C-alpha positions as CSV (number, residue, x, y, z in Angstrom):
1,M,18.6,34.3,17.5
2,A,17.4,37.8,16.6
3,S,18.4,40.7,18.6
4,Q,16.0,42.9,20.4
5,P,16.2,46.6,19.9
6,N,17.8,47.0,23.3
7,G,20.5,44.4,22.4
8,N,19.1,41.4,24.4
9,H,18.6,38.2,22.6
10,E,15.1,36.9,22.1
11,Q,14.3,34.3,24.5
12,S,12.2,31.3,23.5
13,N,8.7,31.2,24.9
14,P,8.0,27.6,26.1
15,D,4.3,28.1,25.7
16,A,4.7,29.3,22.2
17,D,7.0,26.3,21.4
18,L,4.4,23.9,22.9
19,A,1.6,25.5,20.9
20,Q,3.7,25.2,17.7
21,A,4.5,21.7,18.4
22,F,0.8,20.8,18.8
23,K,0.0,22.6,15.6
24,D,2.8,20.6,13.9
25,V,1.5,17.3,15.4
26,A,-2.1,18.2,14.3
27,R,-0.9,18.9,10.7
28,G,1.0,15.6,10.7
29,E,-2.1,13.7,11.9
30,R,-4.2,15.3,9.1
31,A,-1.6,14.3,6.5
32,A,-1.5,10.7,7.8
33,S,-5.3,10.5,7.8
34,S,-5.4,11.6,4.2
35,L,-2.7,9.2,3.2
36,E,-4.5,6.4,5.0
37,Q,-7.7,7.2,3.2
38,T,-5.9,7.2,-0.2
39,L,-4.2,3.8,0.6
40,D,-7.6,2.3,1.7
41,K,-9.1,3.3,-1.7
42,L,-6.1,1.9,-3.5
43,E,-6.4,-1.3,-1.5
44,E,-10.0,-1.6,-2.6
45,K,-9.2,-1.1,-6.2
46,I,-6.5,-3.7,-6.0
47,Q,-8.9,-6.2,-4.4
48,E,-11.4,-5.6,-7.1
49,L,-8.8,-6.2,-9.8
50,L,-7.7,-9.4,-8.2
51,E,-11.3,-10.6,-8.0
52,R,-11.8,-9.9,-11.7
53,A,-8.6,-11.6,-12.6
54,E,-9.7,-14.7,-10.7
55,E,-13.1,-14.7,-12.3
56,N,-11.5,-14.3,-15.7
57,Q,-9.1,-17.3,-15.0
58,R,-12.1,-19.4,-13.9
59,F,-13.9,-18.5,-17.1
60,I,-10.9,-19.4,-19.2
61,D,-10.4,-22.6,-17.3
62,N,-14.0,-23.5,-17.9
63,E,-13.8,-22.6,-21.6
64,N,-10.8,-24.9,-22.0
65,G,-12.5,-27.7,-20.1
66,K,-10.4,-27.4,-17.0
67,G,-13.3,-26.5,-14.7
68,A,-13.2,-29.7,-12.8
69,Q,-9.4,-30.0,-12.7
70,S,-7.1,-28.1,-10.5
71,S,-4.6,-25.8,-12.2
72,T,-1.8,-27.4,-10.1
73,T,-2.5,-30.9,-11.4
74,D,0.6,-32.3,-13.1
75,T,0.0,-33.3,-16.6
76,P,2.6,-35.3,-18.6
77,E,3.5,-32.0,-20.4
78,R,4.0,-30.2,-17.1
79,K,6.1,-33.0,-15.7
80,N,8.4,-32.8,-18.7
81,D,8.5,-29.0,-18.3
82,Q,9.5,-29.5,-14.6
83,T,12.2,-32.1,-15.3
84,T,13.8,-30.0,-18.1
85,T,13.9,-26.8,-16.0
86,K,15.7,-28.6,-13.1
87,P,19.5,-28.4,-13.3
């Protein structure tokens, strides 16, 4: 602690400490709010990309004649792939 000119040590002022704590909390809240807004925007962009990817996949499936079939349907080729990958 810093010494006063008369040699006494500076005493902490509880009111000043409390005011500084509230300032620090307010600054932290602003930072958290800003971060949350940024994350919300990022989440929206990710959702848009996922939707576009799903649309593209549906388009590709329709172009390949798979529109009526599920992509999880086991074809003979897929069954062979599955059996060869198992130990």
